[in-house]
C-alpha positions as YAML, in Angstrom:
chain: A
units: angstrom
residues:
- id: 1
  name: UNK
  ca: [100.20, 110.66, 106.00]
- id: 2
  name: UNK
  ca: [96.62, 111.62, 105.45]
- id: 3
  name: UNK
  ca: [95.97, 112.43, 109.12]
- id: 4
  name: UNK
  ca: [94.34, 109.18, 110.25]
- id: 5
  name: UNK
  ca: [94.94, 107.80, 113.73]
- id: 6
  name: UNK
  ca: [95.81, 104.41, 112.27]
- id: 7
  name: UNK
  ca: [98.29, 103.85, 109.45]
- id: 8
  name: UNK
  ca: [96.06, 100.96, 108.34]
- id: 9
  name: UNK
  ca: [93.27, 103.42, 107.53]
- id: 10
  name: UNK
  ca: [95.69, 105.49, 105.48]
- id: 11
  name: UNK
  ca: [96.95, 102.38, 103.70]
- id: 12
  name: UNK
  ca: [93.40, 101.35, 102.86]
- id: 13
  name: UNK
  ca: [92.58, 104.72, 101.32]
- id: 14
  name: UNK
  ca: [95.93, 104.88, 99.52]
- id: 15
  name: UNK
  ca: [95.49, 101.28, 98.31]
- id: 16
  name: UNK
  ca: [98.91, 100.34, 99.61]
- id: 17
  name: UNK
  ca: [99.60, 96.64, 99.26]
- id: 18
  name: UNK
  ca: [102.62, 94.55, 100.10]
- id: 19
  name: UNK
  ca: [102.83, 93.53, 96.44]
- id: 20
  name: UNK
  ca: [102.89, 97.18, 95.31]
- id: 21
  name: UNK
  ca: [105.49, 98.12, 97.91]
- id: 22
  name: UNK
  ca: [107.64, 95.16, 96.86]
- id: 23
  name: UNK
  ca: [107.35, 96.08, 93.17]
- id: 24
  name: UNK
  ca: [108.25, 99.69, 93.90]
- id: 25
  name: UNK
  ca: [111.24, 98.69, 96.02]
- id: 26
  name: UNK
  ca: [112.50, 96.44, 93.21]
- id: 27
  name: UNK
  ca: [112.30, 99.42, 90.85]
- id: 28
  name: UNK
  ca: [114.24, 101.59, 93.30]
- id: 29
  name: UNK
  ca: [116.84, 98.88, 93.75]
- id: 30
  name: UNK
  ca: [117.23, 98.55, 89.98]
- id: 31
  name: UNK
  ca: [117.77, 102.30, 89.71]
- id: 32
  name: UNK
  ca: [120.31, 102.50, 92.53]
- id: 33
  name: UNK
  ca: [122.33, 99.35, 92.11]
- id: 34
  name: UNK
  ca: [124.21, 97.75, 89.24]
- id: 35
  name: UNK
  ca: [125.49, 94.24, 89.97]
- id: 36
  name: UNK
  ca: [125.40, 94.99, 93.71]
- id: 37
  name: UNK
  ca: [127.30, 98.28, 93.39]
- id: 38
  name: UNK
  ca: [125.69, 101.58, 94.32]
- id: 39
  name: UNK
  ca: [125.34, 103.86, 91.30]
- id: 40
  name: UNK
  ca: [126.09, 107.55, 91.84]
- id: 41
  name: UNK
  ca: [123.74, 110.31, 90.71]
- id: 42
  name: UNK
  ca: [126.17, 111.25, 87.92]
- id: 43
  name: UNK
  ca: [126.26, 107.67, 86.68]
- id: 44
  name: UNK
  ca: [122.46, 107.48, 86.78]
- id: 45
  name: UNK
  ca: [122.18, 110.64, 84.68]
- id: 46
  name: UNK
  ca: [124.72, 109.26, 82.20]
- id: 47
  name: UNK
  ca: [122.70, 106.05, 81.85]
- id: 48
  name: UNK
  ca: [119.58, 108.04, 80.98]
- id: 49
  name: UNK
  ca: [121.38, 109.91, 78.18]
...
């Protein structure tokens, strides 16, 4: 947090939008899950190779 009293002020300065958060969460989900199954760190590294 940037030290503002209100999270809304921080969000405004950080240009946080619901659309951006949603897009980022979809990217995280795609990295962590494969057909609904959690992928381990080792499997993730193997996929990158």
